[in-house]
C-alpha positions in Angstrom: 30.5 35.6 -34.2 28.2 34.9 -37.2 29.8 33.2 -40.2 28.1 32.8 -43.5 24.7 33.8 -42.1 24.6 30.9 -39.6 24.0 31.3 -35.9 26.8 29.7 -33.8 24.4 28.4 -31.1 21.8 26.7 -33.2 23.6 26.0 -36.5 20.5 27.3 -38.3 20.6 29.9 -41.0 19.8 33.3 -39.6 16.2 34.5 -39.9 14.7 31.0 -40.0 11.8 30.1 -37.6 12.5 27.8 -34.7 10.1 24.9 -34.9 7.6 24.9 -32.0 7.2 21.6 -30.1 4.2 20.2 -28.3 5.0 19.2 -24.7 2.3 17.0 -23.2 3.5 17.8 -19.6 2.8 21.5 -20.1 -0.3 21.0 -22.2 0.7 23.8 -24.6 3.1 24.8 -27.3 6.7 25.6 -26.3 9.0 27.7 -28.4 12.4 29.3 -27.9 11.2 31.4 -25.0 10.0 30.4 -21.5 6.7 32.2 -21.9 4.8 29.0 -22.6 5.9 27.4 -19.3 3.3 27.0 -16.6 4.2 27.7 -13.0 5.1 24.6 -11.0 2.9 25.8 -8.1 0.1 23.5 -9.3 2.3 20.4 -8.6 2.5 21.3 -4.9 -1.1 20.3 -4.4 -0.5 16.8 -5.7 2.0 15.9 -3.0 0.6 17.3 0.2 -0.5 15.1 3.0 -4.2 14.8 3.4 -5.9 17.0 5.9 -8.3 14.5 7.4 -9.4 15.3 11.0 -8.5 12.8 13.7 -12.2 12.4 14.6 -12.6 10.3 11.4 -10.2 7.7 12.8 -11.8 7.4 16.3 -14.1 4.4 16.9 -17.8 5.0 17.0 -20.2 2.8 19.0 -22.1 1.7 15.9 -18.9 0.4 14.2 -18.7 -2.6 16.5 -22.2 -3.8 15.7 -21.6 -3.1 12.0 -18.2 -4.8 11.6 -18.2 -7.1 14.5 -15.5 -7.4 17.2 -15.4 -6.6 20.9 -14.0 -3.3 22.0 -13.1 -4.7 25.4 -11.0 -7.6 23.9 -9.6 -6.5 20.5 -7.9 -9.0 18.3 -4.1 -9.3 18.6 -3.1 -9.8 15.0 -4.2 -8.1 11.8 -4.4 -10.0 8.4 -3.6 -7.2 5.9 -4.0 -7.6 2.2 -3.2 -5.0 -0.4 -6.2 -4.7 -2.8 -5.3 -1.6 -4.9 -2.2 -0.6 -6.8 0.3 2.0 -5.6 0.9 3.4 -9.1 0.3 7.1 -9.0 0.3 7.2 -5.2 2.7 9.5 -3.2 6.1 8.3 -2.2 5.3 8.1 1.5 2.4 5.6 0.8 4.6 3.5 -1.4 7.3 3.4 1.3 4.7 2.3 4.0 3.4 -0.4 1.6 7.0 -1.6 1.0 7.9 -1.5 4.7 4.9 -3.6 5.7 5.7 -6.2 3.1 2.6 -5.6 0.9 4.6 -5.4 -2.4 2.4 -8.1 -4.0 -1.3 -7.6 -4.2 -3.7 -10.1 -2.7 -0.9 -11.7 -0.6 -1.9 -11.6 3.1 0.6 -10.4 5.7 0.3 -10.6 9.5 1.0 -7.6 11.7 0.5 -6.9 15.4 -2.5 -4.8 16.5 -0.3 -2.1 18.2 -0.5 1.7 17.9 2.7 2.1 15.8 1.4 -0.3 13.1 -2.1 1.1 13.3 -0.9 4.6 12.7 0.9 3.5 9.5 -2.2 1.5 8.3 -4.3 4.7 8.6 -2.2 6.4 6.0 -2.8 3.5 3.4 -6.2 2.3 4.5 -7.7 3.1 1.1 -5.3 0.6 -0.5 -5.7 -2.4 1.9 -8.2 -4.7 3.5 -7.7 -5.5 7.2 -9.2 -8.5 8.9 -8.6 -10.0 12.3 -6.7 -13.3 12.6 -9.1 -16.0 13.6 -7.9 -19.1 15.5 -10.7 -21.7 15.2 -8.4 -24.4 16.5 -6.6 -22.3 19.1 -2.9 -21.4 19.1 -0.7 -23.9 17.4 2.0 -25.6 19.4 5.7 -25.9 18.4 5.0 -29.3 16.6 1.9 -28.0 14.8 3.5 -24.8 13.3 4.8 -26.5 10.2 1.3 -27.9 9.5 -0.5 -24.5 9.6 -1.7 -22.3 6.8 -3.6 -19.1 6.5 -6.9 -19.4 4.7 -8.4 -16.6 2.6 -11.0 -15.8 5.2 -8.4 -14.9 7.8 -8.4 -18.2 9.7 -5.2 -20.0 10.8 -6.0 -23.6 9.9 -4.0 -26.4 11.6 -3.6 -29.6 9.7 -3.5 -32.2 12.5 -1.6 -35.3 11.9 -3.2 -38.5 13.2 -1.1 -40.4 15.7 -1.3 -44.2 15.8 -3.3 -45.5 18.7 -1.3 -47.8 21.0 -3.1 -51.0 21.6 -2.9 -52.5 25.0 -1.9 -56.1 25.1 -4.4 -58.4 26.6 -2.9 -60.7 29.2 -4.6 -63.9 29.8 
């Protein structure tokens, strides 16, 4: 169905050259045909899970001397801080970061030192910093909880309120 020398699909005069476009995603010139397309098989390697052996995650005897800590009595709570961006990271790492509440960088979050949390932290360990929660003043009581804050070095500091001293009356 050609009328007046115009192709009905492109509305261009017959015999004219189709302009070739530069596509940055394909890193090449694309024309009317699909010959310039690159196979999407290369993208598969970008979104595969890492193949790191489990022996890398097992504790070694030298680690305790190097990083401190007691293997017999591990700390109960982690102070986790995200130090790197998740831009350009796979979707499963972004999901773990969001689930653990690490959306904002350099904002510490507290999580239990349990296997389910630790297995998720192993996946994003290159994006975070993990420190033990230190309690230099001991565990806070119910009354002291509103007066506590988490310092940058991982210590839970308790602001103690001074109580007035009751003076005994002297009887003469």
